[in-house]
N, CA, C and O atoms as a GROMACS GRO file, in nm:
protein
  500
    1UNK      N    1   2.063  -1.047   2.413
    1UNK     CA    2   2.149  -1.059   2.332
    1UNK      C    3   2.193  -0.973   2.254
    1UNK      O    4   2.110  -0.975   2.163
    2UNK      N    5   2.262  -0.904   2.230
    2UNK     CA    6   2.304  -0.807   2.126
    2UNK      C    7   2.314  -0.829   1.978
    2UNK      O    8   2.344  -0.945   1.952
    3UNK      N    9   2.300  -0.768   1.892
    3UNK     CA   10   2.338  -0.797   1.739
    3UNK      C   11   2.488  -0.803   1.692
    3UNK      O   12   2.569  -0.711   1.706
    4UNK      N   13   2.511  -0.919   1.637
    4UNK     CA   14   2.676  -0.829   1.554
    4UNK      C   15   2.653  -0.732   1.454
    4UNK      O   16   2.543  -0.712   1.402
    5UNK      N   17   2.755  -0.673   1.428
    5UNK     CA   18   2.753  -0.561   1.304
    5UNK      C   19   2.692  -0.596   1.185
    5UNK      O   20   2.625  -0.521   1.114
    6UNK      N   21   2.725  -0.753   1.160
    6UNK     CA   22   2.664  -0.780   1.003
    6UNK      C   23   2.485  -0.800   1.027
    6UNK      O   24   2.391  -0.765   0.955
    7UNK      N   25   2.488  -0.875   1.163
    7UNK     CA   26   2.312  -0.903   1.166
    7UNK      C   27   2.260  -0.766   1.156
    7UNK      O   28   2.164  -0.745   1.082
    8UNK      N   29   2.323  -0.654   1.235
    8UNK     CA   30   2.232  -0.544   1.235
    8UNK      C   31   2.220  -0.430   1.132
    8UNK      O   32   2.152  -0.327   1.137
    9UNK      N   33   2.334  -0.490   1.005
    9UNK     CA   34   2.328  -0.442   0.875
    9UNK      C   35   2.204  -0.530   0.795
    9UNK      O   36   2.115  -0.483   0.724
   10UNK      N   37   2.223  -0.650   0.826
   10UNK     CA   38   2.122  -0.709   0.752
   10UNK      C   39   1.993  -0.675   0.800
   10UNK      O   40   1.914  -0.625   0.721
   11UNK      N   41   1.956  -0.698   0.937
   11UNK     CA   42   1.803  -0.645   0.966
   11UNK      C   43   1.759  -0.492   0.921
   11UNK      O   44   1.640  -0.464   0.906
   12UNK      N   45   1.865  -0.392   0.900
   12UNK     CA   46   1.839  -0.286   0.831
   12UNK      C   47   1.792  -0.311   0.720
   12UNK      O   48   1.680  -0.276   0.682
   13UNK      N   49   1.880  -0.379   0.649
   13UNK     CA   50   1.859  -0.391   0.491
   13UNK      C   51   1.695  -0.430   0.458
   13UNK      O   52   1.616  -0.386   0.376
   14UNK      N   53   1.685  -0.531   0.560
   14UNK     CA   54   1.548  -0.617   0.576
   14UNK      C   55   1.432  -0.511   0.565
   14UNK      O   56   1.359  -0.497   0.466
   15UNK      N   57   1.425  -0.425   0.703
   15UNK     CA   58   1.346  -0.332   0.718
   15UNK      C   59   1.329  -0.237   0.606
   15UNK      O   60   1.216  -0.211   0.565
   16UNK      N   61   1.468  -0.168   0.538
   16UNK     CA   62   1.419  -0.074   0.441
   16UNK      C   63   1.358  -0.156   0.298
   16UNK      O   64   1.298  -0.094   0.210
   17UNK      N   65   1.374  -0.248   0.294
   17UNK     CA   66   1.306  -0.382   0.181
   17UNK      C   67   1.181  -0.343   0.200
   17UNK      O   68   1.108  -0.297   0.112
   18UNK      N   69   1.142  -0.366   0.362
   18UNK     CA   70   0.996  -0.433   0.387
   18UNK      C   71   0.906  -0.295   0.367
   18UNK      O   72   0.797  -0.283   0.312
   19UNK      N   73   0.992  -0.194   0.433
   19UNK     CA   74   0.932  -0.046   0.387
   19UNK      C   75   0.893  -0.011   0.265
   19UNK      O   76   0.778   0.028   0.247
   20UNK      N   77   0.976  -0.018   0.172
   20UNK     CA   78   0.970  -0.003   0.040
   20UNK      C   79   0.852  -0.076  -0.036
   20UNK      O   80   0.786  -0.027  -0.127
   21UNK      N   81   0.837  -0.207   0.020
   21UNK     CA   82   0.750  -0.284  -0.082
   21UNK      C   83   0.593  -0.254   0.004
   21UNK      O   84   0.486  -0.287  -0.045
   22UNK      N   85   0.607  -0.182   0.148
   22UNK     CA   86   0.479  -0.164   0.179
   22UNK      C   87   0.433  -0.107   0.142
   22UNK      O   88   0.314  -0.121   0.114
   23UNK      N   89   0.528   0.031   0.109
   23UNK     CA   90   0.438   0.163   0.062
   23UNK      C   91   0.391   0.107  -0.060
   23UNK      O   92   0.275   0.133  -0.090
   24UNK      N   93   0.471   0.021  -0.151
   24UNK     CA   94   0.416  -0.003  -0.302
   24UNK      C   95   0.296  -0.052  -0.283
   24UNK      O   96   0.218  -0.012  -0.369
   25UNK      N   97   0.238  -0.139  -0.189
   25UNK     CA   98   0.143  -0.229  -0.162
   25UNK      C   99   0.004  -0.106  -0.091
   25UNK      O  100  -0.105  -0.103  -0.148
   26UNK      N  101   0.025  -0.035   0.008
   26UNK     CA  102  -0.042   0.065   0.043
   26UNK      C  103  -0.084   0.180  -0.073
   26UNK      O  104  -0.188   0.244  -0.059
   27UNK      N  105   0.012   0.205  -0.196
   27UNK     CA  106  -0.018   0.295  -0.297
   27UNK      C  107  -0.088   0.250  -0.407
   27UNK      O  108  -0.120   0.325  -0.499
   28UNK      N  109  -0.117   0.116  -0.404
   28UNK     CA  110  -0.134   0.065  -0.529
   28UNK      C  111  -0.291   0.092  -0.569
   28UNK      O  112  -0.376   0.067  -0.484
   29UNK      N  113  -0.329   0.141  -0.692
   29UNK     CA  114  -0.416   0.178  -0.747
   29UNK      C  115  -0.537   0.103  -0.727
   29UNK      O  116  -0.523  -0.006  -0.784
   30UNK      N  117  -0.628   0.111  -0.682
   30UNK     CA  118  -0.755   0.050  -0.662
   30UNK      C  119  -0.852   0.051  -0.765
   30UNK      O  120  -0.962  -0.001  -0.748
   31UNK      N  121  -0.812   0.117  -0.890
   31UNK     CA  122  -0.931   0.162  -0.978
   31UNK      C  123  -1.027   0.254  -0.955
   31UNK      O  124  -1.120   0.268  -1.034
   32UNK      N  125  -1.016   0.328  -0.841
   32UNK     CA  126  -1.148   0.389  -0.788
   32UNK      C  127  -1.205   0.334  -0.718
   32UNK      O  128  -1.305   0.399  -0.689
   33UNK      N  129  -1.200   0.237  -0.664
   33UNK     CA  130  -1.309   0.146  -0.617
   33UNK      C  131  -1.260   0.091  -0.475
   33UNK      O  132  -1.142   0.060  -0.457
   34UNK      N  133  -1.374   0.080  -0.360
   34UNK     CA  134  -1.321   0.062  -0.236
   34UNK      C  135  -1.443  -0.016  -0.173
   34UNK      O  136  -1.551  -0.002  -0.231
   35UNK      N  137  -1.438  -0.100  -0.057
   35UNK     CA  138  -1.514  -0.156  -0.017
   35UNK      C  139  -1.587  -0.125   0.074
   35UNK      O  140  -1.528  -0.080   0.172
   36UNK      N  141  -1.704  -0.132   0.082
   36UNK     CA  142  -1.835  -0.090   0.155
   36UNK      C  143  -1.882  -0.168   0.283
   36UNK      O  144  -1.967  -0.257   0.279
   37UNK      N  145  -1.837  -0.137   0.366
   37UNK     CA  146  -1.879  -0.262   0.463
   37UNK      C  147  -1.990  -0.279   0.512
   37UNK      O  148  -2.017  -0.389   0.560
   38UNK      N  149  -2.099  -0.158   0.514
   38UNK     CA  150  -2.212  -0.168   0.506
   38UNK      C  151  -2.312  -0.277   0.409
   38UNK      O  152  -2.401  -0.346   0.458
   39UNK      N  153  -2.272  -0.275   0.242
   39UNK     CA  154  -2.282  -0.384   0.183
   39UNK      C  155  -2.276  -0.491   0.193
   39UNK      O  156  -2.357  -0.577   0.160
   40UNK      N  157  -2.135  -0.505   0.262
   40UNK     CA  158  -2.069  -0.674   0.270
   40UNK      C  159  -2.168  -0.713   0.401
   40UNK      O  160  -2.218  -0.825   0.394
   41UNK      N  161  -2.200  -0.636   0.512
   41UNK     CA  162  -2.302  -0.677   0.620
   41UNK      C  163  -2.413  -0.729   0.583
   41UNK      O  164  -2.455  -0.835   0.629
   42UNK      N  165  -2.501  -0.628   0.454
   42UNK     CA  166  -2.634  -0.655   0.442
   42UNK      C  167  -2.604  -0.755   0.338
   42UNK      O  168  -2.705  -0.820   0.311
   43UNK      N  169  -2.513  -0.785   0.279
   43UNK     CA  170  -2.533  -0.891   0.159
   43UNK      C  171  -2.498  -0.995   0.214
   43UNK      O  172  -2.534  -1.098   0.158
   44UNK      N  173  -2.429  -1.006   0.324
   44UNK     CA  174  -2.450  -1.156   0.400
   44UNK      C  175  -2.547  -1.207   0.453
   44UNK      O  176  -2.592  -1.322   0.450
   45UNK      N  177  -2.592  -1.072   0.524
   45UNK     CA  178  -2.762  -1.143   0.613
   45UNK      C  179  -2.851  -1.169   0.486
   45UNK      O  180  -2.948  -1.244   0.498
   46UNK      N  181  -2.820  -1.107   0.354
   46UNK     CA  182  -2.938  -1.154   0.257
   46UNK      C  183  -2.890  -1.288   0.203
   46UNK      O  184  -2.976  -1.365   0.158
   47UNK      N  185  -2.793  -1.314   0.202
   47UNK     CA  186  -2.717  -1.453   0.171
   47UNK      C  187  -2.752  -1.559   0.251
   47UNK      O  188  -2.764  -1.671   0.200
   48UNK      N  189  -2.776  -1.536   0.396
   48UNK     CA  190  -2.809  -1.629   0.485
   48UNK      C  191  -2.929  -1.653   0.498
   48UNK      O  192  -2.963  -1.768   0.527
   49UNK      N  193  -3.041  -1.537   0.478
   49UNK     CA  194  -3.169  -1.539   0.478
   49UNK      C  195  -3.220  -1.634   0.335
   49UNK      O  196  -3.320  -1.704   0.319
   50UNK      N  197  -3.098  -1.601   0.236
   50UNK     CA  198  -3.157  -1.704   0.092
   50UNK      C  199  -3.112  -1.833   0.141
   50UNK      O  200  -3.197  -1.920   0.121
   51UNK      N  201  -2.992  -1.882   0.207
   51UNK     CA  202  -3.017  -2.027   0.255
   51UNK      C  203  -3.105  -2.082   0.307
   51UNK      O  204  -3.149  -2.192   0.272
   52UNK      N  205  -3.153  -1.998   0.422
   52UNK     CA  206  -3.266  -2.071   0.484
   52UNK      C  207  -3.348  -2.093   0.373
   52UNK      O  208  -3.365  -2.212   0.347
   53UNK      N  209  -3.405  -2.009   0.298
   53UNK     CA  210  -3.538  -2.039   0.188
   53UNK      C  211  -3.502  -2.120   0.145
   53UNK      O  212  -3.582  -2.211   0.128
   54UNK      N  213  -3.377  -2.136   0.103
   54UNK     CA  214  -3.348  -2.259   0.010
   54UNK      C  215  -3.337  -2.389   0.115
   54UNK      O  216  -3.338  -2.502   0.064
   55UNK      N  217  -3.331  -2.380   0.207
   55UNK     CA  218  -3.303  -2.531   0.292
   55UNK      C  219  -3.476  -2.522   0.323
   55UNK      O  220  -3.530  -2.632   0.338
   56UNK      N  221  -3.547  -2.422   0.332
   56UNK     CA  222  -3.694  -2.425   0.388
   56UNK      C  223  -3.773  -2.504   0.273
   56UNK      O  224  -3.862  -2.586   0.289
   57UNK      N  225  -3.721  -2.461   0.161
   57UNK     CA  226  -3.781  -2.533  -0.005
   57UNK      C  227  -3.767  -2.645  -0.019
   57UNK      O  228  -3.864  -2.717  -0.044
   58UNK      N  229  -3.636  -2.698  -0.008
   58UNK     CA  230  -3.595  -2.791  -0.007
   58UNK      C  231  -3.669  -2.908   0.110
   58UNK      O  232  -3.684  -3.024   0.073
   59UNK      N  233  -3.700  -2.878   0.207
   59UNK     CA  234  -3.767  -2.949   0.344
   59UNK      C  235  -3.896  -2.979   0.300
   59UNK      O  236  -3.951  -3.089   0.296
   60UNK      N  237  -3.944  -2.863   0.264
   60UNK     CA  238  -4.111  -2.844   0.196
   60UNK      C  239  -4.131  -2.915   0.077
   60UNK      O  240  -4.243  -2.960   0.056
   61UNK      N  241  -4.067  -2.928   0.019
   61UNK     CA  242  -4.051  -2.977  -0.126
   61UNK      C  243  -4.165  -2.861  -0.199
   61UNK      O  244  -4.244  -2.889  -0.290
   62UNK      N  245  -4.153  -2.753  -0.146
   62UNK     CA  246  -4.207  -2.618  -0.268
   62UNK      C  247  -4.109  -2.542  -0.330
   62UNK      O  248  -4.046  -2.453  -0.272
   63UNK      N  249  -4.094  -2.577  -0.455
   63UNK     CA  250  -3.975  -2.553  -0.558
   63UNK      C  251  -4.003  -2.368  -0.543
   63UNK      O  252  -3.900  -2.301  -0.544
   64UNK      N  253  -4.089  -2.320  -0.534
   64UNK     CA  254  -4.135  -2.171  -0.524
   64UNK      C  255  -4.030  -2.106  -0.442
   64UNK      O  256  -3.956  -2.019  -0.488
   65UNK      N  257  -4.024  -2.153  -0.312
   65UNK     CA  258  -3.927  -2.121  -0.168
   65UNK      C  259  -3.806  -2.138  -0.206
   65UNK      O  260  -3.729  -2.053  -0.162
   66UNK      N  261  -3.762  -2.216  -0.272
   66UNK     CA  262  -3.624  -2.277  -0.292
   66UNK      C  263  -3.609  -2.204  -0.403
   66UNK      O  264  -3.489  -2.225  -0.414
   67UNK      N  265  -3.630  -2.144  -0.482
   67UNK     CA  266  -3.630  -2.054  -0.618
   67UNK      C  267  -3.569  -1.937  -0.537
   67UNK      O  268  -3.453  -1.898  -0.535
   68UNK      N  269  -3.671  -1.895  -0.477
   68UNK     CA  270  -3.690  -1.745  -0.411
   68UNK      C  271  -3.551  -1.748  -0.287
   68UNK      O  272  -3.488  -1.650  -0.248
   69UNK      N  273  -3.536  -1.853  -0.255
   69UNK     CA  274  -3.423  -1.837  -0.147
   69UNK      C  275  -3.282  -1.875  -0.238
   69UNK      O  276  -3.177  -1.864  -0.176
   70UNK      N  277  -3.278  -1.905  -0.335
   70UNK     CA  278  -3.184  -1.949  -0.429
   70UNK      C  279  -3.139  -1.778  -0.476
   70UNK      O  280  -3.024  -1.741  -0.450
   71UNK      N  281  -3.216  -1.701  -0.530
   71UNK     CA  282  -3.228  -1.590  -0.568
   71UNK      C  283  -3.174  -1.500  -0.506
   71UNK      O  284  -3.074  -1.440  -0.546
   72UNK      N  285  -3.254  -1.469  -0.359
   72UNK     CA  286  -3.178  -1.399  -0.271
   72UNK      C  287  -3.058  -1.427  -0.224
   72UNK      O  288  -2.992  -1.327  -0.196
   73UNK      N  289  -2.988  -1.571  -0.198
   73UNK     CA  290  -2.857  -1.591  -0.162
   73UNK      C  291  -2.782  -1.564  -0.244
   73UNK      O  292  -2.672  -1.546  -0.190
   74UNK      N  293  -2.777  -1.546  -0.387
   74UNK     CA  294  -2.703  -1.513  -0.522
   74UNK      C  295  -2.694  -1.322  -0.483
   74UNK      O  296  -2.590  -1.259  -0.461
   75UNK      N  297  -2.790  -1.283  -0.484
   75UNK     CA  298  -2.804  -1.167  -0.466
   75UNK      C  299  -2.769  -1.080  -0.356
   75UNK      O  300  -2.760  -0.957  -0.359
   76UNK      N  301  -2.748  -1.170  -0.240
   76UNK     CA  302  -2.630  -1.108  -0.132
   76UNK      C  303  -2.520  -1.107  -0.138
   76UNK      O  304  -2.437  -1.030  -0.090
   77UNK      N  305  -2.505  -1.230  -0.226
   77UNK     CA  306  -2.324  -1.277  -0.238
   77UNK      C  307  -2.290  -1.162  -0.362
   77UNK      O  308  -2.174  -1.123  -0.380
   78UNK      N  309  -2.362  -1.129  -0.414
   78UNK     CA  310  -2.357  -0.995  -0.566
   78UNK      C  311  -2.324  -0.857  -0.475
   78UNK      O  312  -2.238  -0.771  -0.494
   79UNK      N  313  -2.414  -0.870  -0.381
   79UNK     CA  314  -2.388  -0.681  -0.349
   79UNK      C  315  -2.267  -0.721  -0.247
   79UNK      O  316  -2.169  -0.649  -0.261
   80UNK      N  317  -2.252  -0.842  -0.127
   80UNK     CA  318  -2.134  -0.831  -0.050
   80UNK      C  319  -1.993  -0.846  -0.159
   80UNK      O  320  -1.878  -0.842  -0.115
   81UNK      N  321  -2.022  -0.860  -0.288
   81UNK     CA  322  -1.883  -0.914  -0.326
   81UNK      C  323  -1.852  -0.762  -0.417
   81UNK      O  324  -1.736  -0.723  -0.428
   82UNK      N  325  -1.947  -0.698  -0.468
   82UNK     CA  326  -1.930  -0.542  -0.532
   82UNK      C  327  -1.886  -0.448  -0.460
   82UNK      O  328  -1.944  -0.409  -0.359
   83UNK      N  329  -1.746  -0.387  -0.516
   83UNK     CA  330  -1.724  -0.278  -0.432
   83UNK      C  331  -1.772  -0.170  -0.528
   83UNK      O  332  -1.791  -0.176  -0.649
   84UNK      N  333  -1.790  -0.046  -0.421
   84UNK     CA  334  -1.847   0.072  -0.485
   84UNK      C  335  -1.743   0.187  -0.538
   84UNK      O  336  -1.635   0.216  -0.487
   85UNK      N  337  -1.798   0.236  -0.638
   85UNK     CA  338  -1.699   0.324  -0.672
   85UNK      C  339  -1.716   0.442  -0.605
   85UNK      O  340  -1.825   0.496  -0.584
   86UNK      N  341  -1.567   0.495  -0.560
   86UNK     CA  342  -1.537   0.637  -0.484
   86UNK      C  343  -1.547   0.723  -0.570
   86UNK      O  344  -1.504   0.704  -0.684
   87UNK      N  345  -1.607   0.834  -0.530
   87UNK     CA  346  -1.640   0.964  -0.622
   87UNK      C  347  -1.504   1.015  -0.647
   87UNK      O  348  -1.489   1.042  -0.766
   88UNK      N  349  -1.378   1.042  -0.558
   88UNK     CA  350  -1.275   1.107  -0.581
   88UNK      C  351  -1.137   1.054  -0.541
   88UNK      O  352  -1.074   1.109  -0.451
   89UNK      N  353  -1.089   0.947  -0.607
   89UNK     CA  354  -0.988   0.857  -0.530
   89UNK      C  355  -0.851   0.938  -0.519
   89UNK      O  356  -0.806   1.012  -0.607
   90UNK      N  357  -0.791   0.910  -0.391
   90UNK     CA  358  -0.678   0.972  -0.359
   90UNK      C  359  -0.555   0.898  -0.385
   90UNK      O  360  -0.463   0.901  -0.303
   91UNK      N  361  -0.547   0.834  -0.489
   91UNK     CA  362  -0.442   0.765  -0.557
   91UNK      C  363  -0.350   0.896  -0.608
   91UNK      O  364  -0.407   0.983  -0.675
   92UNK      N  365  -0.207   0.909  -0.576
   92UNK     CA  366  -0.117   1.012  -0.604
   92UNK      C  367  -0.117   1.119  -0.516
   92UNK      O  368  -0.050   1.221  -0.534
   93UNK      N  369  -0.201   1.096  -0.404
   93UNK     CA  370  -0.221   1.254  -0.305
   93UNK      C  371  -0.078   1.228  -0.248
   93UNK      O  372  -0.011   1.125  -0.236
   94UNK      N  373  -0.054   1.364  -0.217
   94UNK     CA  374   0.073   1.375  -0.138
   94UNK      C  375   0.027   1.354   0.032
   94UNK      O  376  -0.080   1.383   0.085
   95UNK      N  377   0.135   1.301   0.085
   95UNK     CA  378   0.126   1.289   0.253
   95UNK      C  379   0.133   1.446   0.342
   95UNK      O  380   0.184   1.552   0.305
   96UNK      N  381   0.078   1.421   0.445
   96UNK     CA  382   0.091   1.582   0.446
   96UNK      C  383   0.201   1.590   0.535
   96UNK      O  384   0.258   1.492   0.583
   97UNK      N  385   0.232   1.724   0.559
   97UNK     CA  386   0.367   1.749   0.656
   97UNK      C  387   0.352   1.726   0.781
   97UNK      O  388   0.238   1.714   0.827
   98UNK      N  389   0.476   1.714   0.869
   98UNK     CA  390   0.473   1.662   0.986
   98UNK      C  391   0.400   1.767   1.066
   98UNK      O  392   0.322   1.733   1.155
   99UNK      N  393   0.422   1.895   1.036
   99UNK     CA  394   0.323   1.989   1.137
   99UNK      C  395   0.200   2.020   1.088
   99UNK      O  396   0.158   2.136   1.091
  100UNK      N  397   0.137   1.927   1.043
  100UNK     CA  398   0.001   1.978   0.978
  100UNK      C  399  -0.112   1.950   1.077
  100UNK      O  400  -0.224   1.939   1.028
  101UNK      N  401  -0.100   1.938   1.191
  101UNK     CA  402  -0.192   1.931   1.312
  101UNK      C  403  -0.268   1.767   1.269
  101UNK      O  404  -0.207   1.674   1.217
  102UNK      N  405  -0.392   1.766   1.301
  102UNK     CA  406  -0.489   1.689   1.301
  102UNK      C  407  -0.503   1.634   1.191
  102UNK      O  408  -0.524   1.709   1.096
  103UNK      N  409  -0.498   1.510   1.170
  103UNK     CA  410  -0.534   1.421   1.038
  103UNK      C  411  -0.688   1.457   1.021
  103UNK      O  412  -0.773   1.467   1.110
  104UNK      N  413  -0.707   1.478   0.857
  104UNK     CA  414  -0.826   1.497   0.828
  104UNK      C  415  -0.926   1.384   0.840
  104UNK      O  416  -0.882   1.270   0.827
  105UNK      N  417  -1.103   1.410   0.875
  105UNK     CA  418  -1.166   1.311   0.868
  105UNK      C  419  -1.178   1.188   0.761
  105UNK      O  420  -1.217   1.072   0.776
  106UNK      N  421  -1.123   1.263   0.638
  106UNK     CA  422  -1.130   1.160   0.519
  106UNK      C  423  -1.023   1.076   0.501
  106UNK      O  424  -1.031   0.975   0.430
  107UNK      N  425  -0.910   1.112   0.567
  107UNK     CA  426  -0.810   1.005   0.571
  107UNK      C  427  -0.862   0.849   0.609
  107UNK      O  428  -0.963   0.827   0.676
  108UNK      N  429  -0.796   0.772   0.568
  108UNK     CA  430  -0.831   0.662   0.616
  108UNK      C  431  -0.751   0.588   0.697
  108UNK      O  432  -0.633   0.616   0.674
  109UNK      N  433  -0.764   0.499   0.789
  109UNK     CA  434  -0.686   0.471   0.928
  109UNK      C  435  -0.508   0.438   0.846
  109UNK      O  436  -0.412   0.503   0.886
  110UNK      N  437  -0.499   0.370   0.773
  110UNK     CA  438  -0.377   0.322   0.710
  110UNK      C  439  -0.298   0.465   0.676
  110UNK      O  440  -0.187   0.492   0.723
  111UNK      N  441  -0.350   0.526   0.614
  111UNK     CA  442  -0.287   0.668   0.593
  111UNK      C  443  -0.260   0.739   0.707
  111UNK      O  444  -0.142   0.775   0.712
  112UNK      N  445  -0.337   0.776   0.813
  112UNK     CA  446  -0.296   0.847   0.931
  112UNK      C  447  -0.155   0.725   1.001
  112UNK      O  448  -0.050   0.755   1.058
  113UNK      N  449  -0.198   0.618   0.975
  113UNK     CA  450  -0.081   0.506   1.033
  113UNK      C  451   0.064   0.531   0.991
  113UNK      O  452   0.174   0.529   1.046
  114UNK      N  453   0.005   0.563   0.836
  114UNK     CA  454   0.181   0.567   0.738
  114UNK      C  455   0.222   0.734   0.809
  114UNK      O  456   0.331   0.752   0.865
  115UNK      N  457   0.149   0.812   0.800
  115UNK     CA  458   0.185   0.963   0.844
  115UNK      C  459   0.237   0.976   0.985
  115UNK      O  460   0.322   1.059   1.017
  116UNK      N  461   0.171   0.873   1.085
  116UNK     CA  462   0.232   0.861   1.232
  116UNK      C  463   0.364   0.788   1.177
  116UNK      O  464   0.457   0.851   1.227
  117UNK      N  465   0.405   0.704   1.114
  117UNK     CA  466   0.537   0.634   1.110
  117UNK      C  467   0.640   0.716   1.024
  117UNK      O  468   0.762   0.697   1.026
  118UNK      N  469   0.575   0.809   0.951
  118UNK     CA  470   0.698   0.929   0.866
  118UNK      C  471   0.730   1.003   0.955
  118UNK      O  472   0.847   1.042   0.956
  119UNK      N  473   0.646   1.042   1.048
  119UNK     CA  474   0.684   1.141   1.149
  119UNK      C  475   0.787   1.090   1.251
  119UNK      O  476   0.874   1.168   1.290
  120UNK      N  477   0.783   0.990   1.288
  120UNK     CA  478   0.848   0.916   1.385
  120UNK      C  479   1.012   0.902   1.319
  120UNK      O  480   1.120   0.937   1.367
  121UNK      N  481   0.984   0.846   1.211
  121UNK     CA  482   1.134   0.810   1.111
  121UNK      C  483   1.188   0.944   1.082
  121UNK      O  484   1.280   0.952   1.001
  122UNK      N  485   1.141   1.052   1.140
  122UNK     CA  486   1.216   1.205   1.093
  122UNK      C  487   1.200   1.260   0.961
  122UNK      O  488   1.287   1.318   0.895
  123UNK      N  489   1.042   1.228   0.919
  123UNK     CA  490   1.035   1.321   0.781
  123UNK      C  491   0.922   1.233   0.710
  123UNK      O  492   0.868   1.134   0.760
  124UNK      N  493   0.891   1.299   0.558
  124UNK     CA  494   0.841   1.255   0.458
  124UNK      C  495   0.892   1.197   0.368
  124UNK      O  496   1.012   1.199   0.341
  125UNK      N  497   0.791   1.128   0.302
  125UNK     CA  498   0.869   1.057   0.154
  125UNK      C  499   0.822   1.084   0.063
  125UNK      O  500   0.865   1.042  -0.045
   0.00000   0.00000   0.00000
C-alpha cells in the first residue's frame, strides 16, 4: 500500500533526524580509548578461572585457594573492563571522498559503512 504525501514527508523527516543523531553518536569523542577485544576475552577467561578457584577454595575449606581465586577473578574483571589507549584517535578526521578507492586497513567497520552510505546518498557530508 503506497504512503500518502503526508506520511512520506513524515518518514523523510524521521530519516533525516535519525541520520543526524546517528552521526552524532558515531563521531562522539571517546577520550582516545578503545575496546581491546583480546583483553576482554583474556579477562573473562581469567575471571572464570578465578570463580573456579573461589569455588574450589570454599569446597575444600582452604582459604588460600579461595583468596587466590578471588584475586584472579578481580584481576580478570579489571583487565576485561579497562579500555586501552589509542595512540592516534581519529576524532575529527575527514571522511574519504567518493572516488578514493579501497578503504584503508586502519579504518573501522563503522567508518567504512558510513562511507558507503554517504556514497549511496550522493555525496560526502
